[in-house]
MIMI-399322 format. One line per field, with one value per residue: x, y, z of N, C-alpha, C in turn; chain. Coordinates in steps of 0.02 Angstrom, whole numbers, always signed. Atoms other than C-alpha are relative to their C-alpha. Example, Ala and Ser with C-alpha at 12.3 -4.5 7.8 and 13.67 -1.06 7.14 Angstrom:
BEGIN
nX	+45:-42
nY	-59:-59
nZ	+0:-3
caX	+615:+684
caY	-225:-53
caZ	+390:+357
cX	+45:-39
cY	+60:+55
cZ	+0:+37
unit	A:A
end
This chain:
BEGIN
nX	+12:+31:+81:+6:+46:+46:+45:+60:+39:+52:+46:+40:-46:+62:+22:-14:+32:+20:-54:-57:-55:-84:-30:-63:-1:-53:+10:+25:+73:+50:+5:-43:+8:-46:+14:-16:+44:+47:+53:+48:+27:+51:+38:+61:+37:-17:-7:-61:-12:-66:-48:-64:-43:-45:-63:-14:+61:+37:-26:-69:-44:-52:-74:+52:-31:+37:+109:+60:+43:+59:+15:+57:+69:+19:+63:+19:-62:-44:-43:-89:-38:-65:-14:-64:-10:+31:+74:+56:+5:+57:+18:+41:+67:+96:+23:+28:+73:+44:-32:+18:-41:-73:-21:-86:-28:-66:-64:-59:-52:-47:-48:-14:-14:+55:+43:+77:+50:-18:+64:+78:-3:+20:+79:+50:-17:+53:+74:+26:+66:+21:+34:+14:-13:-85:+13:-64:+6:-58:-11:-65:-72:-37:-71:-6:-1:-46:-40:-27:-65:-19:+1:+62:+1:+6:+32:-34:-19:+69:-7:+31:-46:-2:+45:+22:-37:-4:-45:-32:+29:+47:+48:+36:+46:+20:+58:-4:-8:+64:+6:-58:-6:+71:-12:-76:-1:+54:+34:+78:+0:+48:-30:+35:-46:+21:-54:-26:+21:-32:-66:-53:-60:-88:+2:-37:+33:+6:+46:+84:+45:+25:-28:-38:-19:-36:+30:-32:-49:-56:+41:+5:+6:+1:-82:-28:+37:-23:-76:+5:-15:-80:-40:+18:-23:-42:+37:-52:-100:-35:-34:+51:+41:+5:+33:-53:-6:+35:+1:+0:-20:-11:-46:-21:-75:-27:-74:-62:+4:-6:+59:-30:-11:+67:+62:-36:+5:+81:+3:-15:+33:+29:+70:+60:+53:-12:-97:-30:-46:-21:+44:-10:+41:-4:+47:+18:+16:-37:-61:-38:+36:-12:-73:-4:-21:-5:+88:+4:+84:+27:+52:+23:-28:+47:+41:+7:-32:-37:+17:-39:-35:-94:-50:+5:-48:-55:-32:-23:-58:-33:-18:-65:-58:-55:-9:+17:-10:+57:+71:+14:+80:+21:+36:+67:+61:+33:+96:-4:-35:-65:-40:-45:-25:+58:-14:+26:+55:+54:-10:+30:-62:-65:-35:-28:-62:-36:-14:-49:-39:-60:-57:+35:-23:+60:+57:+59:+52:+26:+29:+17:+97:-1:+51:+52:+59:+14:+38:+59:+14:+74:+54:+45:+77:+54:+27:+3:+34:-14:-28
nY	-88:-45:-50:-65:-19:-32:+50:+11:-59:-19:+64:-33:-71:-39:-42:-57:-58:-65:-11:-44:+44:+5:+35:+5:+49:-24:+40:+60:+17:+45:+53:+59:-16:-68:-67:-30:+27:-36:+17:+33:-25:-56:+29:+39:-56:-19:-96:-40:-90:+4:+47:-34:+41:+27:-10:+11:-50:+45:+28:+28:-8:-66:+28:+10:-59:-49:-28:+2:-58:+25:+73:+0:-3:+56:-1:-48:-14:+22:-35:+38:+5:+21:-82:-20:-17:+58:-30:+9:+83:+32:-48:-57:+19:-28:+58:+52:-22:+24:+49:+38:+62:+15:+66:+0:+82:-30:+85:-10:+82:+32:-6:-56:-87:-27:-64:-31:+12:-57:-68:+45:+3:-80:+1:+39:-66:-55:+6:+14:-46:-23:+32:+36:+56:+18:+67:+47:+50:+20:+23:+24:+12:+30:+41:+34:+4:+54:-41:-57:-24:-57:-66:-59:-72:-34:-45:-72:-16:+0:-37:+11:+81:+46:-7:+59:+18:+78:+32:-32:+45:+23:+67:-9:-35:-97:+17:+25:-51:-39:+0:+9:-77:-32:+44:-36:-73:-7:-27:+6:-27:+56:+26:+43:+70:+50:+37:+11:+83:+46:-3:+53:-61:-12:-26:-35:-11:+44:+67:-28:+15:-53:-33:-78:-60:-17:-61:-83:+19:+47:+32:+26:+42:+51:+8:-58:+3:+65:-36:-53:-1:-14:-46:-46:-21:-30:-79:-65:-2:-37:+35:+0:+79:+41:-46:-3:+70:+11:+27:-22:+57:+65:-8:-54:-15:-73:-8:-1:+66:+23:+36:+65:+26:+7:+80:+50:-24:-24:+69:+21:-15:+66:-13:+58:-2:-57:+3:-73:+5:-43:-55:-51:-23:-70:-13:-50:-6:+18:+13:+29:+23:-39:-4:+81:+21:+77:+13:+41:+56:+56:+53:+41:+68:+29:-49:+18:-23:-53:-64:-44:-60:+21:-28:-63:-26:+35:-50:-85:+20:+4:-53:-50:+47:-11:-52:-74:-51:-24:+13:-57:-23:-53:-44:-55:+3:+57:+7:-39:+3:-28:+15:+68:+54:+7:+66:+1:+25:+80:+44:-7:+10:-18:+56:+58:-50:-7:+60:-7:-58:+28:+44:+66:+62:-6:+62:-24:-54:+25:+56:-39:-14:+37:-26:-5:+33:+55:-57:-23:+71:+13:-43:-6:+67:-28:-35:+47:+33:+60:+22
nZ	+37:-55:+15:-52:-54:+60:+35:-54:-5:+53:-13:-15:+2:+0:-37:+4:+19:-50:-41:+26:-19:+17:+0:-17:+38:+56:+65:-23:+15:+39:-5:+26:+51:-4:+3:-63:-63:+0:+71:-6:-71:+9:+46:-22:-14:-33:+6:-24:-18:-32:+11:-24:+27:-54:+46:+72:+39:+25:+54:-3:+40:-28:-25:-71:-28:+41:-14:+49:+22:+45:+0:+45:-16:+17:+5:-68:-16:-42:-59:-30:-92:-5:+42:-8:-81:-19:-17:+48:+5:-9:+24:-27:-39:+39:+28:-14:-16:+17:+3:-60:+16:+44:+25:+20:+74:+46:+4:-33:+37:-74:-27:-28:+49:+67:-49:+14:-57:-55:+14:+0:-91:+2:+14:-63:-27:+26:-13:-58:-52:+38:+14:+69:+16:+42:+32:+72:+52:-6:+70:-27:-13:+42:-51:-43:-71:-39:-17:-24:-2:-36:-92:-18:+1:-66:-12:+9:+77:+54:+63:+67:-13:-49:-31:-36:-39:+20:+52:+71:+56:-66:+20:+1:+35:-29:-77:-54:-36:+4:-65:-41:-21:-57:-61:-32:-3:-39:+34:+3:+56:+21:+74:+51:+31:+71:-9:+50:-1:+40:-5:-56:-30:+34:+87:+44:+34:+42:+5:-25:+43:+28:+26:-51:+0:-66:-53:+10:+73:+11:-26:+52:-4:-87:-6:-34:-73:-20:-35:-27:-44:-22:+28:-30:-33:+67:+7:-44:+17:+56:+36:+48:-10:+68:+29:+50:+35:+18:-44:-64:-39:+20:+7:-17:+27:-20:+27:-33:-19:+44:+8:-7:-35:-33:+3:-60:-64:-24:-2:-63:-65:-5:-11:+7:+43:+61:+51:+8:+57:+22:+65:-5:+39:+43:-7:+50:-46:-79:-29:+65:+52:+71:-8:+23:-69:-1:-41:+9:-13:-35:+30:-50:+18:-25:-36:-55:-44:-3:-42:+72:-33:+17:+54:+14:-84:+12:+54:-30:-24:+70:+3:-52:-18:+64:+9:-64:+14:+53:-24:-72:-9:+17:-39:+41:-24:+14:+10:-37:-79:+14:-49:-23:+44:+43:-3:-67:+12:+17:-30:-60:-79:+43:-12:+37:+8:-15:+20:+64:+5:-68:+11:-55:+37:+49:-57:-63:+20:+14:-47:-67:-2:-31:-41:+33:+25:-42:-33:+53:+22:-64:-17:+88:+9:-27:+55:+58:+37:+32:-25
caX	+4613:+4600:+4452:+4515:+4436:+4380:+4309:+4215:+4163:+4076:+3986:+3886:+3915:+3720:+3744:+3847:+3717:+3683:+3848:+3949:+4108:+4311:+4426:+4608:+4669:+4801:+4833:+4815:+4653:+4578:+4483:+4576:+4517:+4604:+4470:+4496:+4398:+4333:+4249:+4166:+4117:+4020:+3961:+3859:+3779:+3882:+3915:+4105:+4145:+4318:+4486:+4632:+4793:+4945:+5144:+5179:+5011:+4851:+4950:+5107:+5184:+5302:+5476:+5467:+5489:+5412:+5243:+5117:+5037:+4946:+4849:+4735:+4551:+4476:+4300:+4294:+4430:+4586:+4682:+4871:+4919:+5086:+5138:+5285:+5269:+5231:+5066:+4992:+5022:+4852:+4711:+4613:+4478:+4342:+4363:+4303:+4132:+4032:+4113:+4042:+4154:+4338:+4376:+4561:+4628:+4806:+4924:+5074:+5240:+5266:+5385:+5387:+5459:+5332:+5228:+5047:+4982:+5091:+4950:+4818:+4883:+4888:+4710:+4648:+4725:+4630:+4480:+4461:+4311:+4237:+4070:+4155:+4199:+4387:+4333:+4506:+4481:+4623:+4732:+4895:+5060:+5179:+5306:+5220:+5133:+5243:+5403:+5477:+5624:+5722:+5717:+5573:+5522:+5603:+5482:+5598:+5644:+5462:+5436:+5343:+5457:+5414:+5251:+5193:+5269:+5334:+5472:+5556:+5486:+5306:+5215:+5055:+4901:+4836:+4676:+4771:+4897:+4756:+4677:+4847:+4870:+4688:+4737:+4938:+4875:+4703:+4606:+4429:+4401:+4263:+4361:+4296:+4396:+4352:+4439:+4532:+4455:+4573:+4740:+4860:+4993:+5153:+5074:+5192:+5133:+5155:+5049:+4891:+4862:+4821:+4893:+5047:+5041:+5171:+5106:+5247:+5373:+5515:+5399:+5428:+5406:+5375:+5569:+5595:+5461:+5573:+5746:+5682:+5658:+5836:+5903:+5785:+5897:+6026:+5923:+6021:+6203:+6315:+6290:+6144:+5999:+5998:+5857:+5875:+5904:+5765:+5801:+5782:+5857:+5895:+6053:+6162:+6324:+6417:+6606:+6712:+6646:+6734:+6603:+6712:+6781:+6613:+6524:+6665:+6666:+6452:+6482:+6579:+6480:+6385:+6216:+6070:+5960:+6057:+6212:+6293:+6340:+6468:+6395:+6414:+6272:+6231:+6092:+5962:+5922:+5963:+6107:+6254:+6163:+6216:+6402:+6441:+6466:+6522:+6380:+6329:+6148:+6063:+5984:+5871:+5900:+5768:+5639:+5623:+5760:+5833:+5815:+5841:+5863:+6031:+6089:+6062:+6163:+6275:+6310:+6343:+6468:+6547:+6576:+6643:+6756:+6823:+6807:+6801:+6845:+6702:+6552:+6459:+6268:+6190:+6129:+5980:+5810:+5718:+5527:+5527:+5650:+5806:+5866:+5915:+6009:+5909:+5977:+5926:+5762:+5715:+5820:+5717:+5868:+6038:+6119:+6139:+6234:+6337:+6380:+6434:+6527:+6642:+6674:+6564:+6595:+6446:+6364:+6325:+6259:+6163:+6088:+6064:+5858:+5855:+5752:+5648:+5572:+5568:+5445:+5326:+5320:+5213:+5122:+5054:+4935:+4818:+4801:+4782:+4669:+4710:+4757
caY	+4111:+4250:+4377:+4551:+4640:+4765:+4628:+4565:+4750:+4735:+4567:+4677:+4856:+4904:+4936:+5076:+5176:+5344:+5337:+5503:+5408:+5446:+5364:+5316:+5252:+5242:+5139:+4985:+5000:+4867:+4728:+4555:+4632:+4800:+4905:+5050:+5036:+5231:+5189:+5054:+5104:+5255:+5126:+5043:+5212:+5219:+5438:+5470:+5643:+5631:+5552:+5575:+5496:+5430:+5481:+5476:+5546:+5440:+5374:+5347:+5473:+5585:+5508:+5494:+5641:+5737:+5862:+5793:+5938:+5894:+5747:+5676:+5698:+5546:+5602:+5685:+5784:+5724:+5787:+5729:+5690:+5691:+5889:+6010:+6017:+5873:+5985:+5907:+5710:+5718:+5800:+5956:+5939:+6037:+5899:+5791:+5876:+5801:+5622:+5471:+5340:+5313:+5168:+5133:+4997:+5030:+4856:+4874:+4774:+4730:+4845:+4979:+5144:+5123:+5265:+5235:+5125:+5265:+5394:+5251:+5271:+5474:+5468:+5355:+5508:+5627:+5565:+5513:+5553:+5605:+5530:+5436:+5257:+5200:+5052:+4927:+4844:+4700:+4655:+4528:+4530:+4517:+4444:+4348:+4335:+4230:+4331:+4453:+4559:+4682:+4822:+4894:+5071:+5166:+5308:+5454:+5412:+5409:+5511:+5465:+5311:+5255:+5259:+5093:+5024:+4866:+4771:+4838:+4685:+4647:+4511:+4592:+4638:+4842:+4764:+4683:+4846:+4947:+4866:+4828:+5035:+5070:+4946:+5025:+5196:+5185:+5272:+5322:+5296:+5183:+5049:+4924:+4762:+4683:+4521:+4434:+4242:+4118:+4205:+4110:+4194:+4097:+4148:+4235:+4361:+4248:+4116:+4238:+4235:+4425:+4563:+4677:+4840:+4931:+5047:+5173:+5209:+5115:+4984:+4886:+4706:+4570:+4551:+4732:+4725:+4555:+4668:+4816:+4796:+4802:+4902:+5052:+5079:+5135:+5294:+5366:+5324:+5405:+5260:+5231:+5098:+5071:+5242:+5278:+5087:+4994:+4884:+4975:+4906:+4753:+4851:+4967:+5056:+5206:+5270:+5216:+5045:+4888:+4771:+4589:+4626:+4706:+4534:+4442:+4524:+4535:+4325:+4297:+4338:+4169:+4248:+4121:+4135:+4265:+4273:+4436:+4465:+4602:+4735:+4916:+5025:+5211:+5283:+5403:+5488:+5516:+5487:+5485:+5508:+5518:+5434:+5228:+5151:+5000:+4904:+4736:+4632:+4564:+4388:+4294:+4110:+4057:+4145:+4048:+4108:+4255:+4412:+4559:+4684:+4586:+4569:+4744:+4785:+4657:+4754:+4924:+4825:+4787:+4949:+5029:+4868:+4914:+5082:+5199:+5343:+5357:+5298:+5398:+5419:+5556:+5704:+5849:+5855:+5682:+5656:+5804:+5772:+5888:+5835:+5632:+5533:+5483:+5303:+5334:+5340:+5195:+5087:+5147:+5170:+5244:+5082:+4995:+5158:+5181:+4994:+5018:+5162:+5086:+4941:+4795:+4637:+4597:+4428:+4534:+4673:+4561:+4467:+4640:+4644:+4480:+4526:+4607:+4506:+4367:+4523:+4552:+4349:+4358:+4499:+4515:+4317:+4438:+4536:+4404:+4378:+4255:+4077
caZ	+4112:+4233:+4243:+4322:+4435:+4290:+4198:+4363:+4397:+4203:+4258:+4349:+4298:+4327:+4519:+4475:+4382:+4457:+4528:+4516:+4470:+4450:+4396:+4435:+4273:+4135:+3962:+4066:+4101:+3990:+3947:+3870:+3712:+3739:+3772:+3880:+4049:+4020:+3846:+3896:+4061:+3993:+3842:+3990:+4027:+4175:+4232:+4219:+4270:+4303:+4240:+4365:+4291:+4381:+4328:+4152:+4090:+4035:+3902:+3967:+3876:+3993:+4061:+4238:+4346:+4212:+4249:+4148:+4058:+3905:+3897:+3755:+3799:+3799:+3814:+3990:+4088:+4151:+4293:+4326:+4506:+4430:+4405:+4442:+4655:+4762:+4805:+4642:+4704:+4768:+4717:+4725:+4860:+4753:+4628:+4733:+4785:+4651:+4653:+4752:+4686:+4644:+4533:+4549:+4378:+4335:+4302:+4464:+4437:+4624:+4677:+4809:+4700:+4571:+4605:+4531:+4687:+4804:+4704:+4748:+4946:+4938:+4875:+4991:+5101:+5030:+5037:+5217:+5336:+5166:+5106:+4941:+4894:+4829:+4735:+4677:+4540:+4566:+4424:+4438:+4543:+4401:+4499:+4579:+4781:+4862:+4864:+4980:+4965:+5026:+5187:+5272:+5228:+5387:+5395:+5413:+5223:+5159:+4990:+4819:+4813:+4970:+5036:+5093:+5246:+5146:+5073:+4908:+4812:+4931:+4833:+4853:+4741:+4745:+4841:+4959:+4994:+4983:+5139:+5206:+5198:+5265:+5427:+5473:+5444:+5523:+5382:+5394:+5219:+5134:+5021:+4915:+4823:+4661:+4671:+4513:+4469:+4428:+4500:+4626:+4720:+4623:+4463:+4352:+4241:+4081:+4163:+4166:+3990:+3982:+3876:+3951:+3917:+3970:+4119:+4082:+3933:+4021:+4075:+3896:+3952:+4106:+4092:+4134:+4286:+4339:+4367:+4416:+4591:+4613:+4461:+4510:+4629:+4482:+4482:+4614:+4543:+4414:+4315:+4177:+4221:+4035:+4005:+3841:+3773:+3708:+3857:+4016:+4180:+4114:+4060:+4133:+4119:+4122:+4027:+4159:+4159:+4080:+4030:+4051:+4193:+4281:+4223:+4297:+4455:+4458:+4421:+4563:+4701:+4670:+4635:+4618:+4436:+4343:+4221:+4155:+3988:+3932:+3811:+3765:+3722:+3641:+3760:+3636:+3806:+3989:+4074:+3927:+3817:+3625:+3713:+3662:+3855:+3933:+4023:+4079:+4037:+4158:+4106:+4228:+4217:+4352:+4418:+4563:+4638:+4575:+4684:+4574:+4742:+4797:+4628:+4608:+4785:+4728:+4580:+4668:+4761:+4625:+4560:+4717:+4705:+4522:+4518:+4675:+4607:+4476:+4550:+4653:+4729:+4669:+4753:+4708:+4700:+4660:+4662:+4744:+4883:+4895:+5067:+5075:+4936:+4764:+4826:+5007:+4961:+4860:+4966:+5124:+5242:+5222:+5287:+5138:+5057:+5176:+5177:+5004:+5020:+5167:+5099:+5196:+5166:+5001:+5112:+5235:+5164:+5067:+5227:+5322:+5263:+5311:+5470:+5380:+5263:+5380:+5481:+5323:+5291:+5465:+5436:+5225:+5243:+5347:+5198:+5071:+4954:+4858:+4889
cX	-23:-31:+44:-22:-21:-54:-71:-37:-45:-76:-79:+6:-80:-12:+31:-25:-8:+58:+23:+68:+78:+9:+77:+57:+57:-10:-4:-49:-18:-18:+47:-6:+25:-45:+5:-53:-61:-35:-54:-39:-54:-36:-56:-35:+26:+22:+84:+13:+54:+35:+40:+62:+80:+75:+2:-49:-45:+19:+67:+62:+47:+35:-22:+54:-10:-69:-19:-51:-61:-19:-52:-61:-14:-85:-24:+81:+21:+33:+64:+11:+87:+22:+59:+17:-34:-60:-66:-13:-81:-35:-41:-70:-53:-19:-26:-85:-38:+28:-41:+51:+49:+2:+68:+21:+46:+30:+66:+55:+32:+63:-32:+8:-52:-75:-89:-29:+25:-62:-82:-5:-23:-51:-58:+0:-46:-53:-36:-12:-30:-55:+12:+46:+56:-30:+57:+0:+73:+18:+88:+61:+38:+45:-30:-53:+21:+77:+18:+78:+12:-20:-50:+8:+14:-23:+23:+34:-82:-8:-56:+9:-2:-49:-41:+49:+28:+65:+8:-30:-55:-42:-75:-55:-9:-51:+38:+46:-6:-36:+67:+7:-54:+17:+56:-20:-71:-53:-55:-16:-39:+36:-22:+49:-51:+51:+0:-51:+56:+69:+9:+63:+87:-14:+40:-50:-18:-65:-72:-29:-19:+62:+71:-4:+31:-35:+47:+80:+92:-4:+14:-54:+3:+88:+35:-39:+40:+51:-20:-14:+49:+33:-34:+39:+65:-16:+22:+84:+2:+15:-79:-23:-57:-70:+51:-1:-66:-12:+30:+4:+4:+65:+30:+108:+33:+61:+34:+7:+34:-5:+46:+21:-49:-46:+24:-14:-69:+12:+19:-17:-78:-75:-50:-47:+4:+61:-23:+36:+30:-21:+27:-60:+9:-55:-30:-30:+5:+59:+56:-17:+51:+106:-26:+22:-12:-50:+14:-90:-14:-41:-9:-3:-53:-24:-12:+44:+47:-38:+32:+36:+69:+38:+13:+75:+55:+57:+36:+54:+54:+20:+32:+54:+47:+21:-21:+12:-39:-38:-37:-80:-7:-35:-57:-65:-18:-67:-13:+13:+63:+15:+25:+29:-78:-12:-20:-81:-41:+24:-51:+31:+64:+55:+35:+50:+70:+50:+41:+38:+67:+30:-10:+6:-83:-45:-24:-31:-56:-55:-26:-74:-26:-69:-69:-75:-32:-86:-56:-18:-55:-30:-55:-38:-48:-48:-10:-42:-8:+69:+86
cY	+53:+61:+52:+15:+59:-43:-41:+58:-15:-82:+34:+72:+56:+12:+54:+61:+54:+3:+61:-45:+31:-64:+20:-38:+10:-62:-74:-29:-30:-49:-47:+15:+80:+57:+40:+5:+74:+6:-39:-8:+58:-51:-44:+58:+27:+87:+3:+53:-1:-48:+24:-72:-5:+61:-25:+26:-73:-59:-30:+46:+68:-67:+10:+66:+71:+32:-42:+48:-12:-57:-21:-21:-46:-2:+49:+49:-20:+52:-31:+5:-24:+99:+45:+8:-88:+25:-44:-84:-11:+63:+43:-12:+36:-32:-43:-19:-42:-60:-56:-48:+9:-58:+3:-53:+28:-76:+46:-54:-12:+27:+86:+85:+4:+45:-9:-73:+33:+58:-20:+21:+62:+22:-5:+68:+51:-2:-12:+28:+26:-51:-41:-79:-17:-71:-18:-51:-35:-13:-34:+35:-11:-39:-50:+7:-27:+30:+52:+13:+61:+47:+12:+52:+32:+53:+67:-12:-12:+49:-40:-51:-32:+25:-44:-27:-82:-8:+23:-56:-39:-36:-1:+33:+93:-23:-12:+60:+59:+1:-11:+99:+7:-37:+54:+65:-3:+38:-1:+6:-76:-34:-37:-29:-18:-45:-19:-84:-8:+33:-19:+31:-22:+21:+39:+48:-37:-42:+37:+9:+69:+47:+43:+46:+41:+68:+47:-15:-35:-65:-41:-58:-36:-8:+44:-8:-60:+39:+33:+25:+10:+62:+60:+40:+49:+81:+46:-9:+43:-54:-9:-68:-9:+73:+9:-54:-21:-70:+10:-49:-63:+6:+52:+8:+54:+6:-25:-93:-59:-61:-67:+10:+28:-68:-43:-14:-31:-81:-34:+9:-53:+26:-37:+29:+49:-20:+80:-9:+75:+27:+86:+9:+82:+31:+74:+54:-10:+3:-21:+0:+33:-66:-106:-27:-75:-28:-75:-1:-14:-68:-70:-64:-29:+45:+8:+41:+47:+52:+53:+40:-34:-9:+53:+49:-33:+30:+44:-21:+4:+44:+39:-34:+55:+60:+71:+46:+32:+6:+29:+15:+59:+49:+45:-34:-91:-20:+36:+6:+38:-6:-71:-18:-8:-101:-28:-11:-52:-57:-3:+23:+38:-40:-20:+42:+12:-50:-14:+24:-19:-69:-77:-60:-20:-53:+37:+72:-29:-26:+58:+39:-53:-32:+14:-19:-45:+34:-14:-56:+9:+51:-10:-61:+50:+40:-34:-7:-49:-61:-21
cZ	+70:-8:+65:+34:-41:-38:+50:+19:-79:+22:+31:+13:+40:+81:+1:-21:+62:+55:-36:-13:-41:+8:-22:-56:-58:-53:+27:+23:-48:-11:-52:-68:-31:-3:+47:+27:-1:-47:+24:+64:+2:-62:+46:+25:+85:+20:+21:+20:+17:+11:+58:-28:+32:-53:-55:-49:-6:-44:-7:-46:+26:+20:+67:+30:-46:+22:-72:-17:-47:-5:-47:+32:-35:+28:+56:+16:+38:+29:-4:+71:+3:-34:+26:+84:+27:+13:-66:+2:+13:-7:+44:+28:-45:-69:+31:+19:-42:+1:+72:+11:-44:-43:-16:-57:-9:+35:+54:-29:+48:+33:+30:-37:-41:+20:-22:+71:+58:-15:+31:+98:+29:+2:+54:+61:+20:+11:+61:+36:-64:-9:-85:+8:-30:-9:-40:-30:-16:-81:+43:+39:-77:+16:+38:+84:+46:+12:+9:-23:+4:+73:-8:-5:+69:-25:+4:-67:-59:-51:-43:-18:+36:+63:+51:+22:-34:-24:-77:-58:+51:-19:+14:-57:+8:+30:+55:+15:+25:+86:+53:+33:+42:+77:+33:+34:+34:-44:+0:-53:-21:-83:+11:-25:-53:-15:-86:+10:-37:+12:+66:+16:-13:-60:-26:-49:-75:+9:-9:-62:-36:-21:+37:-41:+46:+39:-15:-53:+12:+28:-52:+11:+73:+13:+34:+54:+45:+38:+22:+79:+23:-65:-13:+46:-29:-18:+57:-3:-65:-69:-40:+34:-71:-33:-86:-55:+3:+43:+67:+46:-2:-30:+33:-1:-16:-52:+38:+8:-59:+6:+21:+70:+74:+18:+41:+82:+39:+14:+50:+66:+0:+3:-26:-78:-54:-24:-35:-55:-8:-57:-6:-24:-22:+58:-49:+56:+71:-1:-63:-79:-67:+24:-2:+75:+36:+47:-3:-9:+36:-31:+39:-22:+36:+27:+66:+72:-1:+12:-27:+60:+27:-56:-16:+60:-19:-44:+1:+18:-37:-22:+38:-12:-59:-6:+68:-7:-35:+31:+57:+10:-15:+37:-44:+2:-46:+41:+50:+70:-28:+48:+31:-99:-37:+28:+69:-15:-17:+40:+55:+69:-29:+23:-62:-56:+23:+20:-34:-5:+48:-22:+31:-41:-59:+38:+64:+7:-9:+26:+63:+5:+21:+37:-18:-32:+31:+35:-47:-33:+69:-11:-83:+17:+31:-52:-65:-46:-49:+38:-20
unit	A:A:A:A:A:A:A:A:A:A:A:A:A:A:A:A:A:A:A:A:A:A:A:A:A:A:A:A:A:A:A:A:A:A:A:A:A:A:A:A:A:A:A:A:A:A:A:A:A:A:A:A:A:A:A:A:A:A:A:A:A:A:A:A:A:A:A:A:A:A:A:A:A:A:A:A:A:A:A:A:A:A:A:A:A:A:A:A:A:A:A:A:A:A:A:A:A:A:A:A:A:A:A:A:A:A:A:A:A:A:A:A:A:A:A:A:A:A:A:A:A:A:A:A:A:A:A:A:A:A:A:A:A:A:A:A:A:A:A:A:A:A:A:A:A:A:A:A:A:A:A:A:A:A:A:A:A:A:A:A:A:A:A:A:A:A:A:A:A:A:A:A:A:A:A:A:A:A:A:A:A:A:A:A:A:A:A:A:A:A:A:A:A:A:A:A:A:A:A:A:A:A:A:A:A:A:A:A:A:A:A:A:A:A:A:A:A:A:A:A:A:A:A:A:A:A:A:A:A:A:A:A:A:A:A:A:A:A:A:A:A:A:A:A:A:A:A:A:A:A:A:A:A:A:A:A:A:A:A:A:A:A:A:A:A:A:A:A:A:A:A:A:A:A:A:A:A:A:A:A:A:A:A:A:A:A:A:A:A:A:A:A:A:A:A:A:A:A:A:A:A:A:A:A:A:A:A:A:A:A:A:A:A:A:A:A:A:A:A:A:A:A:A:A:A:A:A:A:A:A:A:A:A:A:A:A:A:A:A:A:A:A:A:A:A:A:A:A:A:A:A:A:A:A:A:A:A:A:A:A:A:A:A:A:A:A:A:A:A:A:A:A:A:A:A:A:A:A:A:A:A:A:A:A:A:A:A
end
């Protein structure tokens, strides 16, 4: 049985008496019996002065890239760290004046794009040099702590979906990443962590026996989280990533796709641990809302061999081979950035997009980030808190 950082803290919550506490939380900040942290901490007599909510809001009521305005009040002030401008991503310094402790407790999904830990990193920068402690209450990486996949972030492509200098699938927990970020950025921040009991690096989320609380509107299941490190790339294409369906990211499609042809081409690459099923679906919102579109469903068959980032890049290569006049990389504002293509912000470089556009050999593209993975495999053990 896994004991989360929140539960470990609750075993000795008396030590936080007389502290003025702010929380960075959302609906995933729960005990195993599904009590919200802010409620149970207040029941213990702790002074919860402020709640800071990440993208999507405290109860994940908003879709992606939507400014969070109204939030149901849980008995104390709630301030959104995701508004209509990039300036809202960091807290107003005045809100920190009466706080001496910030507790971070949100379930991450193990991908560099996912913005909750990016919120933590920016918050760490905001409090650097101030007499404020940040305490990270650890939770499992649902994808485990062993496998690393994808390119490292090129600093020139840093954005709100690229804050940590890590591969796309990083294989670290929130506490480990916080320690890593403090080190690489040389931040003068009072950082502490509360580790879990019972978690080990090879453990996937279903093995933890913890309840899966959807951390965002389009992350309904652990299966979604497993494909997400690759399929989030489709946010940078004129191809639906399955938003508007009940199985986002497992589905992807567009009006110009012929499902059987695409599934066959994807299968021909010999990708391990995955099968492709031809389907059609009708998104109820987002791209191609109300249209019946051709698509493929990605079915993971072997968790240990499946590589989501490589699979998604191969799928995009197939789209370019089959529909060169139709598939496009999107331009425009993406996560407050209007200068770089969304795909490049997600990939962390422009090399993959240019290789796909030029029709480079798929095997060469898929091997292009191997050196980055090897480099990070050598770095990350220094920050491991679990065997």
